[in-house]
N, C-alpha and C positions, 0 to 999 in steps of 0.2 A: 851787792846790795845798794840800793839807792837811798837817799835821805827822805825824810818825811815830807809828804806833799799834802797840803790841807784840802785843796779843791780838785774835784773831778772834772773831766771834760766830756761833752760840752757843759757849759755853765749850769744849765737847767737840771742836770743830773744831781747836782747838790741839793735840789729841792726834795729829794728822797729822804733827807734827814727829818722831814716833817711826817713821814709815814707812821712812826710810832704814835703821833698825836691823833691820828684818825680814829682809832678805837675810843679814845677819850671823848672825841667829838660825837661819835655814834652813841656813846653811853652816857651823855650828859644829863639825860632825864631819868634813865633807869639802866640797871645793869643789862648787858646783852644776854638774851635767853638762848644760850647755846648749851646743849646737853654735853656734859663732861665727856661721856664716852665718844660722842661724835668729834669733839675736839681732839681727843687722844688718837682716834683713828685717822683724823685729818693730819695730825702731826706725823703719824707713822707713814702715811702716804708721802708727805713732804720729805721725810728722811730717806725713804726708799727711792723716791724720784730723784733726789739729790745724787744718789749713787748712780742711777741710770744716766743722768746728765753728765756726771764726772766721767763715766765710762766712755760716753760719746766723745768727750773732749780729749781723753787719752788716745782714742782711735784717730781723731783728727790730727792731733799733734804728732802721732807716730807717722801718719800718712804724709804729713808735710815736713817731716824731718826735725821737728822741734823737741823731741825727747833727747835727753832726760831733763834739760833745763830750759823750759819755755820762757819766753819774755814777751809781754804784751807790746812793748815799744819797738820790738825788732821787726823790721820790714821783711815779710815773707811773701812768697807767691802762693796763692791759693787759686786753683783752677776755678773759673767762673761758675761752672756747674756745681762744684762743691760749695761755693759761697751761696748760691741760690738755695741749695738743699739746706744749708745751715740756717739761712733766714727763715725758711719754711718750718724748720724744726723748732726754732725759737717761737714762732707764732703758734705752732701746735702746743708747745709747752704752756703758753698763756691760756689757750683754750682748755687744756686739761685742768689747770689750776682753777679756772673759772667754773668749769663743770663740777669739780669736787666741792667748791664753795657753794654752788647752787644746790647741790644735794645735801650739804651739811646744814645750812641755815634755813629758817622758815620765812623770814622777811628780808627786806633789802639791807637793814642794819646788820643782821646776823650773817648774811651772805658776804657782805663787804668785809666784816671782821674775819670770817672763815677764809676768805681769799688772802687777806694779809697774813693770817696765821700759817696757812699752808705754804704760801710764797716764802715767808721768813724761814720756816724749817727747811724747805727745799734749798734756798740760797745758802743758808748757814752750813748745812751738811754737804752741799756741793764742794765747798772748800775743805771740809773735814775729810771727805772721801778722796779728793785729789791728793791731799797731804799723805793719807794712808797708802794710796796706790802708787804714786810716783814721787813722793817727797816734795811736792810743790803745793803751795807757795813756800819759798824758803823763809820768808818772814812776813810780818803784817804790813810792811812797807813795799812789798813786791808789787809792781804795777800789773794790772790785769785789764783785759778787754771784757767788760761786763756784759755787753749786749750789742747787737748790730742794728737793731731797728729803732728809729728810722735812719739813724746814723750811728757809727761806733761810739760806745760809751766807755771811757777809760778812767780808772781810778786805782788807788792802791787798795790792797785786799782789806785793810782795816775798815774801810768805809762801808762796804756791803755787810761785813760781819757786825759792825756796830748797829747799823740800821736794822738788820734782821734780829739781832739779840734784843734790842729795845722794843721792837715790834712784838716779839714773842711775849715779853714781860707785860707790855701794855695790854695786849688782848687777854692774857691770863688774868690780869687784875680787873679789867673792865667786864669780863664775862662772869665774874663771881666764882669761878672754879678754884681760885686760890684760897677761898674761905669756905663758905657754906656750899653744900652740894647744889648743883643746878640741874641734876638729873631728876625729871619728874617722878620716877619710881622711888628714888631715894628720898625726895621730899615727902611723898605719900607715906613711906615707911616711917620717916621721922615724925610725921603728924600722928600716925597710929600709935607709936610708942608713947607720945606725950599724952594721949587720951587715957 
């Protein structure tokens, strides 16, 4: 187990700590109008997709001989064709998350918030599923290779978990689903009961 490291590499990856502030910026004039059921289904997609992503990583680590204790800072040989496939898989992941966000939200604000929401659930549960499947990461200070595009992003596991957790809370609070129902049918039913 290595000691705590505050900063990720490259330096600009640390700017992701600002991601949880984006929903607050998007909702500065009014709450985000995202239907509660759509957010819940988008979260379910992120959780399930986190498992699919973790399964791919388990397969890649098994194929490269990194099981049972993978380390991000360990130099390994990955065949160039596998590295290309992995880069395309990462790009496809972003396309899928964007597509789900596009289908979830009605306007640019809601779509951006839905993307952050689904991305945060996907990223958070990616680590949960890896821990369940292979017992990795061993701790929150375990180093990890976060992403390959456009260059490798490396940080300790606590960093993406913190960013994802704060982003989930931020979208939850800014969408209004933490309080009054944002589902149009629920609002109509509430209005009918008040009459």
